[in-house]
C-alpha positions, 0 to 999 in steps of 0.5 A: 499499499503506498503511502503517497497521499491521494491527489485530485485530477480534474479534466475537460476532455473536448472532440468528439466525446459525446455520442460516443459512449466515452463517459460509460468509457471514462467509468469502467477506466477510473473502476479498472484503476481503483479511482473515485469521482465522476464524469459528465457532459460537457455544456456543449455537445463537445465536452465531457469533464472528469473528477478523479481521485487516487495514487498518483500512479492510477491517476497517470494511467488515467490521464494517458487513456483519457488522451488517448480517448475511447473506441469511436471518439476523437481527443482533440485536447484534454486540459488538466488540473491536480490538486489535494484528493479531498476524499469526498467520493466512495465510488466512480459514477456517471452524472448527469449534467 
């Protein structure tokens, strides 16, 4: 078990990311990596918002996967911020926008 404090990753994914199963794919990736948080469609049809918390190494891999994107999607850009984890989440879920 790592003694490294958990971190929070806040990301905005831009591209063809709505209507292609991107949120469900993100959910599966987060669960596979043991992350908590949420994903939801952004305020336009070209963005998805993500908040994930977990080990820094898992977040690094999650970010790599977000940049590659889900099958059928096309990621144009990903902006990411890191901060200390809040520990407010017990699981990873899909939120409605």
